[in-house]
N, C-alpha and C positions, 0 to 999 in steps of 0.2 A: 586202449579198442573207445570207439565209437560206439556210445549211445543206445544206435543204433543194436546194434549184436550182439550188447547184453539184454534189450526187452527180450529180444530174438530169441534169445539160451534159455531165460528166462523160462518166457512162455511151453517152449519145450519139456525146459527138466516141473519145473510147474505137469507136462499130461506123458511128460515116465512114471512119475512121481502117482500122480492115478494109475500109472498101467501096472505102477509095481502093488500095489493097494490091494487091484482088484488078481493075480497077481498068487495072490499070499494071499486070499479068501475064497479061490475062486470054489473048489470045494464046501466048501462053509458056508455057502453062496446059493439058497434053493437059485429053486432052475431059469426062474422070471419075480426081476424083478421092475420093483414101482420106478417110472420114469414121466408119463406125461403126466401130470397131476392136475392140471386142465380140464382136462377129460371126465368124464361121470366119472365117479368110483365103481372097485371092481374089477374087468375081465379085459378092461379096454387101455385101463391107466401100467398095466403088463410089457415089460417087453423081454424076448430070453437075451441070457447072462453078453451072449454072445456080441447082442451087438453094441454094447459095449467097447468090443474087440476100435470097432467102424470109427464110432462116435472120435477116439481118439487120435486113427486111423485118420479123419478126414480131421481131425481137431491144428494136427498136424503139414497136412500139405494147407487151412489158411491159414498157420503158420509162413510161411514158402510163398504161400499168394504175398499174404497179407508186407513180407518182407519183401518182396519185390516190385511190391507195387509205389511202399517208400522207397526203393535207392528212384525209379522208373519216374512219380511227384515228384521229388524232394535234389532233385541229380545237386545244388550246391545247395540244401540250405537244410538242412537237420532238423531246426526245428518244425520245418512240416509232415520232413524221416523218423520222427523223435517222435511223435500226433499218433500217426499212423501209425507209431510200430509200438504207442499206445496203446491204443484203440482192439493192437490185436489180445497186446493181454489181456484191456478187464472184459476180454470176454475168455476167456483161460483160466482166468478170473472166479469168474461168470459159469461158467462151465465145472470151475473144483470143487464152489457152494455146491449144488446140485447134485452135484454124486460125491460129497463127504453126508449131505442128509441123506442118500438112496443111504447108502453106510455104515451109517450111521444109526440105522433103523436094528440091522442086522446083526454090526459087532456087539455093537457096547446091550448088553442083557443086566 
C-alpha cells in the first residue's frame, strides 16, 4: 500500500471520528456552537450544529480533491504525491484541533 493511500485514508478516518463524536453527543450539545473565534464575542461567533455536518462533508470532498491533485501532479514522483497528501492531512488535523476545542467546552464539565 502506498504512502499516499495511507495518508488519504488516515484523513478520512479522522473526519469520520469527528463526525462520530458529533453524532454521539448531538442531543447534549446546545443548538448553536462557537466556531468563528476571530469575530467579536457574542452571537456572531455562533453557528448551528448542522454546519458541522456540512464542514465534515466538505472536508471529505477536500481530501478526495487533494488525492486527485496529488495523482495528477506527481504522476511518477511519489515524493510530490506524499507532500500534497501530507498538506491535506495537516488540514484535517487542524480541523480536528478546532473541533476538539469546541467540543471540550460543552462535554467536559
